[in-house]
N, CA and C of each residue as an Amber inpcrd file, in Angstrom:
protein
   513
 109.0750000  85.0250000 109.3620000 108.2030000  86.1360000 109.6810000
 107.3870000  86.5400000 108.4700000 108.0290000  86.6640000 107.2910000
 107.3090000  87.1280000 106.1050000 106.1960000  86.1640000 105.7160000
 106.4730000  84.8680000 105.7980000 105.4470000  83.9000000 105.4150000
 104.2890000  83.9170000 106.4050000 104.5700000  84.0240000 107.6860000
 103.4960000  84.1060000 108.6880000 102.6390000  85.3400000 108.4390000
 103.2860000  86.4610000 108.1380000 102.5420000  87.6900000 107.8550000
 101.6950000  87.5270000 106.6020000 102.2660000  86.8970000 105.5580000
 101.5250000  86.7060000 104.3110000 100.2980000  85.8260000 104.5280000
 100.4700000  84.7600000 105.2980000  99.3370000  83.8760000 105.5680000
  98.2730000  84.6340000 106.3600000  98.6940000  85.4210000 107.3340000
  97.7350000  86.2190000 108.1020000  96.9970000  87.2090000 107.2140000
  97.7060000  87.7930000 106.2510000  97.0720000  88.7600000 105.3650000
  96.0300000  88.1150000 104.4640000  96.2000000  86.8490000 104.1290000
  95.2590000  86.1550000 103.2550000  94.2330000  85.3240000 104.0110000
  94.3600000  85.2600000 105.3150000  93.4710000  84.4300000 106.1050000
  92.0540000  84.9910000 106.0620000  91.0890000  84.1670000 105.6740000
  89.7130000  84.6670000 105.6640000  89.2430000  84.9310000 107.0940000
  88.3470000  85.8610000 107.2190000  87.8200000  86.1700000 108.5410000
  87.0490000  84.9720000 109.0720000  87.3910000  84.5560000 110.2770000
  86.6830000  83.4290000 110.8880000  85.3220000  83.9160000 111.3500000
  84.3420000  83.1010000 111.1370000  82.9860000  83.4500000 111.5620000
  82.6940000  82.6890000 112.8460000  82.4760000  83.4380000 113.9170000
  82.2290000  82.8100000 115.2150000  83.4850000  82.0870000 115.6840000
  83.3190000  80.8840000 116.1980000  84.4720000  80.1280000 116.6760000
  84.8900000  79.0580000 115.6810000  84.1620000  78.9320000 114.5680000
  84.4690000  77.9130000 113.5730000  85.6240000  78.3320000 112.6860000
  86.1170000  77.3560000 111.9230000  87.2130000  77.6210000 111.0040000
  86.6680000  77.7650000 109.5940000  87.3370000  78.5570000 108.7950000
  87.0180000  78.6500000 107.3810000  88.3290000  78.5460000 106.6170000
  88.2490000  78.2580000 105.3350000  89.4560000  78.0440000 104.5310000
  89.4010000  78.8830000 103.2680000  90.5640000  79.1810000 102.7510000
  90.6870000  79.8400000 101.4560000  91.8400000  79.1720000 100.7310000
  91.6120000  78.8090000  99.4820000  92.6670000  78.2260000  98.6680000
  93.2100000  79.3000000  97.7500000  94.5240000  79.3980000  97.6950000
  95.1320000  80.3460000  96.7810000  96.3350000  79.7150000  96.1100000
  96.6950000  80.2780000  94.9780000  97.8590000  79.7800000  94.2570000
  99.1240000  80.1640000  95.0200000 100.1340000  79.2940000  94.9420000
 101.4150000  79.6080000  95.5790000 101.9660000  80.9190000  95.0250000
 101.7780000  81.1520000  93.7340000 102.2540000  82.3910000  93.1060000
 101.6640000  83.6090000  93.8260000 100.3790000  83.5530000  94.1630000
  99.7330000  84.6690000  94.8570000 100.2760000  84.8330000  96.2780000
 100.4920000  83.7020000  96.9600000 101.0660000  83.7710000  98.3080000
 102.4610000  84.3780000  98.2570000 103.2690000  83.9510000  97.3000000
 104.6360000  84.4670000  97.2080000 104.6680000  85.9200000  96.7600000
 103.6630000  86.3750000  96.0180000 103.5770000  87.7960000  95.6720000
 103.3480000  88.6140000  96.9430000 102.5090000  88.0870000  97.8270000
 102.2630000  88.7650000  99.1040000 103.5470000  88.8030000  99.9250000
 104.2780000  87.6830000  99.9440000 105.5520000  87.6340000 100.6740000
 106.4970000  88.7030000 100.1210000 106.6000000  88.7910000  98.7890000
 107.4760000  89.7890000  98.1710000 107.0080000  91.2040000  98.4960000
 105.6970000  91.4100000  98.5130000 105.1750000  92.7580000  98.7780000
 105.5050000  93.2240000 100.1900000 105.6720000  92.2870000 101.1090000
 105.9890000  92.6510000 102.4880000 107.3190000  93.3920000 102.5490000
 108.2610000  93.0080000 101.6860000 109.5670000  93.6700000 101.6590000
 109.4700000  95.1230000 101.2460000 108.4170000  95.4700000 100.5240000
 108.2780000  96.8250000 100.0120000 107.2430000  97.6630000 100.7560000
 106.4870000  97.0620000 101.6500000 105.4850000  97.8530000 102.3770000
 106.2110000  98.8680000 103.2530000 105.7610000 100.0800000 103.1970000
 106.4100000 101.1380000 103.9620000 107.5400000 101.8190000 103.2150000
 107.9070000 101.3130000 102.0330000 108.9800000 101.9030000 101.2360000
 108.3790000 102.9860000 100.3460000 108.7000000 104.2290000 100.6350000
 108.1110000 105.3600000  99.9300000 108.4160000 105.3350000  98.4380000
 109.4940000 104.6700000  98.0370000 109.8680000 104.6400000  96.6210000
 108.8770000 103.8490000  95.7770000 108.1810000 102.8980000  96.3810000
 107.2360000 102.0760000  95.6140000 106.0930000 102.9090000  95.0500000
 105.6610000 103.8970000  95.7340000 104.5550000 104.7190000  95.2460000
 104.9910000 105.8630000  94.3660000 106.3050000 106.0770000  94.2510000
 106.7980000 107.2430000  93.5290000 107.4450000 106.8810000  92.2080000
 108.4470000 106.0100000  92.2500000 109.2590000 105.8220000  91.0580000
 109.4560000 104.3680000  90.6360000 108.8980000 103.4450000  91.3360000
 109.0850000 102.0430000  90.9680000 108.0390000 101.5920000  89.9620000
 108.4020000 100.5930000  89.2120000 107.5060000  99.9670000  88.2470000
 106.3190000  99.3910000  89.0160000 105.0970000  99.8200000  88.7210000
 103.9340000  99.3040000  89.4400000 103.7570000  97.7900000  89.2820000
 104.3650000  97.2150000  88.2550000 104.2660000  95.7730000  88.0150000
 105.4200000  94.9910000  88.6440000 106.2540000  95.6680000  89.4190000
 107.4590000  95.0440000  89.9660000 107.1570000  93.7620000  90.7420000
 106.1830000  93.7990000  91.6030000 105.8690000  92.6210000  92.4180000
 105.3580000  91.4700000  91.5650000 104.5320000  91.7860000  90.5750000
 104.0410000  90.7380000  89.6860000 105.1920000  90.1080000  88.9130000
 106.1350000  90.9250000  88.4870000 107.2770000  90.4150000  87.7290000
 108.1810000  89.5320000  88.5940000 108.2500000  89.8230000  89.8830000
 109.0870000  89.0130000  90.7750000 108.6300000  87.5590000  90.8470000
 107.3530000  87.3200000  90.6530000 106.8320000  85.9480000  90.7400000
 106.1940000  85.4780000  89.4350000 106.4260000  86.2000000  88.3420000
 105.7740000  85.8600000  87.0770000 106.2930000  84.5500000  86.4830000
 107.5890000  84.3570000  86.4910000 108.1700000  83.1660000  85.8740000
 108.0010000  81.9510000  86.7860000 107.7400000  80.8050000  86.1650000
 107.6150000  79.5710000  86.9460000 108.8740000  79.2900000  87.7470000
 110.0430000  79.6420000  87.1770000 111.3000000  79.4040000  87.8940000
 111.3610000  80.2270000  89.1800000 110.7610000  81.4100000  89.1730000
 110.7380000  82.2330000  90.3820000 109.8370000  81.6020000  91.4460000
 108.7000000  81.0770000  91.0300000 107.8050000  80.4070000  91.9810000
 108.5230000  79.2100000  92.5930000 109.2640000  78.4760000  91.7660000
 110.0250000  77.3320000  92.2620000 111.0750000  77.7680000  93.2810000
 111.7230000  78.9020000  93.0390000 112.7280000  79.4100000  93.9870000
 112.0740000  79.8230000  95.3130000 110.9530000  80.5180000  95.2150000
 110.2170000  80.8770000  96.4310000 109.7990000  79.6140000  97.1740000
 109.2930000  78.6170000  96.4340000 108.8370000  77.3730000  97.0570000
 109.9890000  76.6770000  97.7650000 111.1570000  76.6430000  97.1340000
 112.3220000  76.0130000  97.7640000 112.7350000  76.7820000  99.0190000
 112.6960000  78.0990000  98.9460000 113.0860000  78.9360000 100.0770000
 112.1360000  78.7820000 101.2630000 110.8380000  78.7240000 100.9700000
 109.8360000  78.6930000 102.0350000 109.3090000  77.2970000 102.3500000
 109.8600000  76.2640000 101.7030000 109.3860000  74.9000000 101.9380000
 109.4760000  74.4950000 103.4120000 110.5890000  74.7820000 104.1180000
 110.6380000  74.4100000 105.5390000 109.5330000  75.0750000 106.3670000
 109.2800000  76.3400000 106.1260000 108.2350000  77.0450000 106.8720000
 106.8580000  76.5230000 106.4970000 106.6430000  76.2690000 105.2120000
 105.3520000  75.7290000 104.7820000 105.1190000  74.3530000 105.4010000
 106.1770000  73.5460000 105.4870000 106.0560000  72.2230000 106.1180000
 105.7120000  72.3630000 107.5940000 106.3570000  73.3170000 108.2550000
 106.0770000  73.5770000 109.6780000 104.6310000  74.0290000 109.8620000
 104.1810000  74.9310000 109.0190000 102.8050000  75.4180000 109.0980000
 101.8210000  74.2810000 108.8180000 102.1820000  73.4190000 107.8610000
 101.3170000  72.2930000 107.5160000 101.2230000  71.3110000 108.6780000
 102.3530000  71.0240000 109.2980000 102.3630000  70.1100000 110.4540000
 101.5250000  70.6510000 111.6060000 101.4920000  71.9760000 111.7290000
 100.7160000  72.6070000 112.8030000  99.2450000  72.7680000 112.4180000
  98.8840000  72.3680000 111.2010000  97.4930000  72.4680000 110.7630000
  97.0720000  73.8680000 110.3410000  98.0310000  74.7300000 110.0460000
  97.7240000  76.1100000 109.6680000  97.4660000  76.2450000 108.1810000
  98.1450000  75.4350000 107.3880000  97.9640000  75.4410000 105.9340000
  98.0080000  74.0060000 105.4200000  97.4480000  73.8170000 104.2490000
  97.5610000  72.5510000 103.5460000  98.2050000  72.8830000 102.2100000
  99.4260000  72.4000000 101.9930000 100.1890000  72.7680000 100.8100000
 100.1340000  71.6470000  99.7850000  99.8370000  72.0090000  98.5540000
  99.8510000  71.0760000  97.4290000 100.8480000  71.6190000  96.4090000
 102.1340000  71.2980000  96.6000000 103.1630000  71.8510000  95.7250000
 102.9670000  71.4420000  94.2710000 102.5670000  70.1950000  94.0360000
 102.3790000  69.7460000  92.6580000 101.2580000  70.5340000  91.9700000
 100.2120000  70.8590000  92.7040000  99.1170000  71.6450000  92.1330000
  99.3870000  73.1420000  92.2200000 100.4340000  73.5230000  92.9450000
 100.7720000  74.9330000  93.0620000  99.7900000  75.7370000  93.8810000
  99.2470000  75.1030000  94.9290000  98.2720000  75.8270000  95.7410000
  98.5310000  75.6090000  97.2220000  97.9190000  76.4680000  97.9950000
  97.9780000  76.3610000  99.4510000  96.5910000  76.7040000  99.9780000
  96.1290000  75.9200000 100.9120000  94.8400000  76.1740000 101.5420000
  95.1270000  76.7600000 102.9200000  94.6450000  77.9570000 103.1440000
  94.8720000  78.6650000 104.4030000  93.6650000  78.4430000 105.2990000
  93.9190000  77.9220000 106.4760000  92.8660000  77.6650000 107.4520000
  92.7370000  78.8710000 108.3640000  91.5280000  79.2620000 108.6270000
  91.3170000  80.3840000 109.5280000  90.5130000  79.9340000 110.7360000
  91.0960000  80.1410000 111.8600000  90.4090000  79.9230000 113.1190000
  91.0830000  80.8580000 114.1050000  90.4250000  81.1840000 115.1900000
  91.0860000  82.0420000 116.1800000  92.4110000  81.4490000 116.6590000
  92.4650000  80.1280000 116.8440000  93.6980000  79.4860000 117.3120000
  94.8120000  79.6110000 116.2660000  94.4670000  79.3980000 114.9910000
  95.4690000  79.5130000 113.9280000  95.9810000  80.9480000 113.8280000
  95.0810000  81.9040000 113.9130000  95.4730000  83.3200000 113.8430000
  96.4030000  83.6840000 115.0050000  96.0790000  83.1960000 116.2170000
  96.9490000  83.4710000 117.3750000  98.3270000  82.8380000 117.1840000
  98.3490000  81.5980000 116.6950000  99.6220000  80.8990000 116.5090000
 100.4890000  81.6210000 115.4800000  99.9160000  82.0260000 114.3740000
 100.6720000  82.7680000 113.3690000 101.1150000  84.1270000 113.9070000
 100.2620000  84.7710000 114.6640000 100.6040000  86.0720000 115.2400000
 101.8260000  85.9670000 116.1470000 101.9410000  84.8550000 116.8640000
 103.0770000  84.6650000 117.7710000 104.3960000  84.5010000 117.0210000
 104.3460000  84.1890000 115.7400000 105.5530000  84.0390000 114.9270000
 106.0980000  85.3810000 114.4480000 105.3140000  86.4260000 114.6070000
 105.7270000  87.7520000 114.1500000 106.5720000  88.4380000 115.2170000
 107.3730000  89.4060000 114.8000000 108.1880000  90.1470000 115.7770000
 107.3120000  90.8280000 116.8320000 107.8420000  90.9270000 118.0170000
 107.1250000  91.5450000 119.1330000 106.6450000  92.9530000 118.7810000
 107.4310000  93.6460000 118.0180000 107.0850000  95.0130000 117.6170000
 105.7400000  95.0660000 116.8810000 105.4330000  94.0150000 116.1320000
 104.1480000  93.9520000 115.4380000 103.0650000  93.4780000 116.4020000
 103.3950000  92.4650000 117.1990000 102.4020000  91.8860000 118.1100000
 101.9380000  92.8680000 119.1800000 102.7770000  93.8070000 119.5540000
 102.4360000  94.6900000 120.6700000 101.4040000  95.7580000 120.3120000
 100.9580000  95.8030000 119.0490000  99.9710000  96.8150000 118.6740000
  98.5750000  96.4720000 119.1670000  98.3720000  95.2270000 119.6110000
  97.0780000  94.8170000 120.1500000  97.2930000  94.1920000 121.5180000
  96.2790000  94.2040000 122.3810000  96.4240000  93.5900000 123.7030000
  96.7450000  92.1020000 123.5870000  97.4680000  91.5750000 124.5760000
  97.8200000  90.1530000 124.5880000  96.5850000  89.2860000 124.4140000
  96.7370000  88.2650000 123.5800000  95.6420000  87.3350000 123.3630000
  94.6700000  87.7510000 122.2780000  94.7490000  89.0090000 121.8380000
  93.8690000  89.4840000 120.7750000  94.5150000  89.1540000 119.4380000
  93.8060000  88.4560000 118.5590000  94.4000000  88.1370000 117.2560000
  94.6440000  89.4010000 116.4330000  95.7350000  89.3890000 115.7010000
  96.0570000  90.5100000 114.8320000  95.1630000  90.5020000 113.5990000
  94.7340000  91.6660000 113.1880000  93.9770000  91.7870000 111.9450000
  94.9660000  92.0040000 110.7990000  94.4840000  91.8980000 109.5620000
  95.3310000  92.1600000 108.4010000  95.8590000  93.5950000 108.4510000
  95.0340000  94.5340000 108.8780000  95.4660000  95.9350000 108.9660000
  96.5840000  96.1040000 109.9980000  96.4840000  95.3890000 111.1290000
  97.5360000  95.4390000 112.1440000  98.8590000  94.9340000 111.5740000
  98.7890000  93.8280000 110.8350000  99.9960000  93.2380000 110.2500000
 100.6000000  94.1920000 109.2290000  99.7730000  94.7280000 108.3340000
 100.2800000  95.6650000 107.3220000 100.9450000  96.8810000 107.9740000
 100.2830000  97.4530000 108.9440000 100.8160000  98.6350000 109.6180000
 102.1210000  98.3110000 110.3460000 102.1490000  97.1730000 111.0280000
 103.3490000  96.7830000 111.7640000 104.5380000  96.5370000 110.8640000
 104.3160000  95.8440000 109.7490000 105.4080000  95.5770000 108.8100000
 105.8830000  96.8820000 108.1820000 104.9660000  97.7420000 107.7690000
 105.3420000  99.0330000 107.1720000 106.1520000  99.8720000 108.1500000
 105.7980000  99.8250000 109.4220000 106.5400000 100.5840000 110.4300000
 107.9690000 100.0700000 110.5930000 108.1800000  98.7800000 110.3170000
 109.5310000  98.2120000 110.3840000 110.3160000  98.5550000 109.1170000
 109.6780000  98.4630000 107.9540000 110.3610000  98.6610000 106.6720000
 110.6760000 100.1330000 106.4170000 109.7660000 101.0230000 106.7850000
 109.8950000 102.4540000 106.4550000 111.2440000 103.0570000 106.8680000
 111.6940000 102.9130000 108.1190000 112.9780000 103.5240000 108.4870000
 114.1590000 102.9320000 107.7110000 114.1340000 101.6200000 107.4460000
 115.2160000 100.9890000 106.6980000 115.2470000 101.5030000 105.2600000
 114.0920000 101.6740000 104.6420000 114.0190000 102.1720000 103.2640000
 114.5230000 103.6110000 103.1940000 114.1210000 104.4160000 104.1550000
 114.5810000 105.8050000 104.1850000 116.0900000 105.8660000 104.4040000
 116.5900000 105.0550000 105.3220000 118.0250000 104.9970000 105.5840000
 118.7930000 104.5840000 104.3350000 118.2720000 103.5930000 103.6070000
 118.9160000 103.1280000 102.3840000 118.9470000 104.2360000 101.3410000
 117.8760000 104.9970000 101.2190000 117.8260000 106.0950000 100.2550000
 118.8440000 107.1740000 100.6130000 118.9430000 107.4870000 101.8890000
 119.9040000 108.5020000 102.3360000 121.3300000 108.0160000 102.1090000
 121.6030000 106.7500000 102.3970000 122.9430000 106.1960000 102.1670000
 123.2990000 106.2360000 100.6920000 122.3130000 105.9440000  99.8240000
 122.5460000 106.0210000  98.3850000 122.8970000 107.4270000  97.9540000
 122.1890000 108.4020000  98.5050000 122.4660000 109.8090000  98.2140000
 123.8860000 110.1610000  98.6600000 124.2600000 109.7250000  99.8420000
 125.5750000 110.0110000 100.4120000 126.6790000 109.3240000  99.6000000
 126.4680000 108.0670000  99.2550000 127.4890000 107.2820000  98.5640000
 127.6820000 107.7520000  97.1200000 126.6070000 107.9600000  96.4040000
 126.6940000 108.3260000  94.9920000 126.9430000 109.8140000  94.7880000
 126.6050000 110.6000000  95.7740000 126.7230000 112.0370000  95.6230000
 125.4100000 112.6290000  95.1400000 125.2510000 113.9120000  95.3820000
 124.0010000 114.5760000  95.0600000 123.7420000 114.5750000  93.5560000
 124.7500000 114.8530000  92.7580000 124.5790000 114.9280000  91.3040000
 124.1300000 113.5960000  90.7090000 124.8600000 112.5380000  91.0090000
 124.4960000 111.2170000  90.4820000 123.1390000 110.7720000  91.0180000
 122.8710000 111.0420000  92.2800000 121.5910000 110.6650000  92.8600000
 120.4400000 111.3930000  92.1850000 120.6520000 112.6570000  91.8470000
 119.6190000 113.4300000  91.1630000 119.3320000 112.8310000  89.7880000
 120.3960000 112.5330000  89.0370000 120.2310000 111.9400000  87.7050000
 119.5020000 110.6020000  87.8220000 119.8820000 109.7870000  88.7870000
 119.2310000 108.4890000  89.0150000 117.7500000 108.6730000  89.3430000
 117.4560000 109.6260000  90.2180000 116.0700000 109.8710000  90.6190000
 115.2240000 110.3250000  89.4300000 115.7830000 111.1940000  88.5850000
 115.0500000 111.6600000  87.4040000 114.7640000 110.4880000  86.4750000
 115.7490000 109.6180000  86.2660000 115.5320000 108.4350000  85.4070000
 114.4410000 107.5390000  85.9830000 114.4760000 107.3130000  87.2780000
 113.4670000 106.4650000  87.9170000 112.0830000 107.0930000  87.7970000
 112.0060000 108.4170000  87.9930000 110.7130000 109.0940000  87.8780000
 110.1770000 109.0110000  86.4530000 111.0550000 109.1760000  85.4760000
 110.6290000 109.0400000  84.0730000 110.1420000 107.6250000  83.8150000
 110.8820000 106.6560000  84.3260000 110.5010000 105.2610000  84.1440000
 109.1300000 105.0230000  84.7920000 108.9280000 105.5750000  85.9600000
 107.6440000 105.4380000  86.6290000 106.5150000 106.0380000  85.8280000
 106.7710000 107.1770000  85.1680000 105.7400000 107.8120000  84.3460000
 105.4070000 106.9420000  83.1410000 106.3900000 106.2630000  82.5840000
 106.1260000 105.3740000  81.4530000 105.1490000 104.2950000  81.8800000
 105.3030000 103.7890000  83.0750000 104.4440000 102.7330000  83.5600000
 103.0630000 103.2410000  83.9680000 102.9390000 104.5350000  84.1430000
 101.6550000 105.0950000  84.5520000 100.7430000 105.3720000  83.3630000
 101.2550000 105.2950000  82.1360000 100.4390000 105.5630000  80.9410000
  99.3650000 104.5340000  80.7720000
């Protein structure tokens, strides 16, 4: 699901019924994949390191781990003609056509797909909104569980440290 959403988010707008392509580095694609996990998480805008996503894919070893994890999906997408992957060059070419957009959209959870009428391709905004709507309740639940588990005092101290850390990154 995350890779399909990431490809949809980077897919260039198709002009008319023709296809267009965009080449991007695998590192950039995997940064988008990582960002999907945090979309809708209120903590990202408040107390997290603004460079967190970049750091997740900064090291070559991290890109290799992402590539190993997503290799089966990338191969499937490549076989379907949705992407052209060049692992040795570290790039992926994303094909955009109405058919490719529909096929990728069908790989997403129904909860995301139902925001548009059947047969209508999802836009990047639809995908972002749908993913955020899924992540937001889980992130809030996790924050509440942390408060409950650690206690109010420890949670307060932790929150203050995170906020201070966030301010350091805002300079």
